[in-house]
N, C-alpha and C positions, 0 to 999 in steps of 0.2 A: 551358839551352835546347837544347843539343845532345842531351841525353838525351830530350827530348820529340820532337825530330825523328827520332831513331833509333827511338823507339818507334812513331812513325807509319810509318816506312819498313818496320818489321818486319811490320806488318799486311799481309796479302796481300789484294789485291782478287781476287774470284773471276773466274776465266776459264772459258771453256767446257770446258776440259780438267779443271779442278779441280771444276767443278760435277758432272760425270759421275762423279767418284770419290766424292763425299760422299753419304752416305745421304739419301734424301728424307724430310723430316720433315712431319708433318701441319700443315696451315695453322692458324695461331693464330686463335682466335675474335675477331671485332671487338668493341669495347667495347659496341656496341649489342645484340649477340646475347646470349642468356641464357648464363650460365656453365654449364660442363659439370657434371653430377651426379657427386659423389664416389663412388668404387667402394665397394660394401658389403664390409666386411671379415668374415672368417669367425671373428673373435675372439669369445670368449664375452662376452655382455652381462650386466649386473647384473640386469636385469628378466627374469623368466621369460616364456616365450612365452605369448601370449594364446590361451586355449582357451575353449570354450564353458563349461566347468566354472568356470574362474577368473572369467569375466565374470559368470556366474550368482551366484557367491559374493559378488562385489563389489556387484552389484545388490541382493542380499538384505541385505547389511550397510548399504547406503545406505537401504533401506526401513526397517530397524530404527532407524537413526539418526533418520530423519524421524518415525517413530512416537514415539520417546522425546522428541523436541522438542515434538511435539503434546501429549503427556501433561504435560510440564513447563509448557507454556503454560496448559493447562486448570487445573492445580493453582494456578498463580499467579493466574489470574482468579478462581477460587473463594476463594482467600485474601483477595484484595482485596474481593470481594463481602461476605465475612463481616465485614470491618472497617468497611464503610460502614454508616451509620445508615439505617434504612428511612425512606422518605418518609412524613411524617405532617403533619397539619394543625398549624399553629402554636398552635391552641387559643385564639387570641385573638378571632377573629371567626367567627361562624357566621351563615348567612343563613336566615331563616324566610320561607317563602312563605305569606302570609296567606290566599291563595285556596285552597290545597290543604292547608295545615298541615305541609307537608314542611320538614324542616330540612336544609340543605346544609352540608357542612364548610367550604366556602370560596366566595368570590364567583365565581371562574372555574368551579368545579364546578357551581354553580347555573346559570350561563349555558350551559355545555356540556350539562348534563343536559336542560334545557328545549329546547335547540336540537335535540338528538338525538330527543327525544320528539315533535317536530313542533309543539309549543305556540307556537313563535315564527314559524310559517310566514308569517303576515300581515306581520310586521316584516321578515322576510327578503325577501319579495317587494317591499317598499318600498325595499330596498337600504340599510337603516339599518346593517347590520353589515358592509357592504363586499361585494366581489366573491366572496370565499371566506369565508363566516361561520365555518366550522370552524377556520380558522387565525387568526381575529381574537382576539388575546390581550387586547384591551381591550373585548370585547363586553359585559361586565358593565356598564360605565359607560354605554354606549348603551342597554342594557336598562333601567337605573334611570331614565334621562332620559325614556324613553318610558312607563314604568309606575312612577312614583314611589311610589304608594300600595300597591303589591302586596307589596313586600319590606321586611323590617326586620332589622337586625343584632341578634343576641342574644349574650350572654356565655355561655360554657359553664357548666354547672351547678356545676363545682368552684369557679370563681372567684366565682360568685354567692353561694355559701355562706360564703365567707371574709370 
């Protein structure tokens, strides 16, 4: 214990005479104030300085990279498109319009074609096909209910011969 007391006694408390002898130090920033910025050293850095030329080169390399990715995506999409089978009729059911003699490849095709041609205007005005007839995927069934004698299902010629 005596060593601790002696250590405390050895510390001098500042007196007005000793304060004038000590150099004045800058005040320490409070914890609430922002920390001082570190000084910039003049040591060489690993990155070269930014110039217009270096920025231009980097921008051009990024443009080339984006173009390469675009080409790659296009090639992948084309490859996928070639692997897909084209949309075709299942060949099982065709619809013949008895009034016009027209043969449609599918039920929905018959409905959509007649709708676009305006032949179903009276039925559309009655609201049989709903608010948006173009988007009605079951319009064929409403059409057959309203005009049951106009259409008939036919087998494709290939199946009829077999």
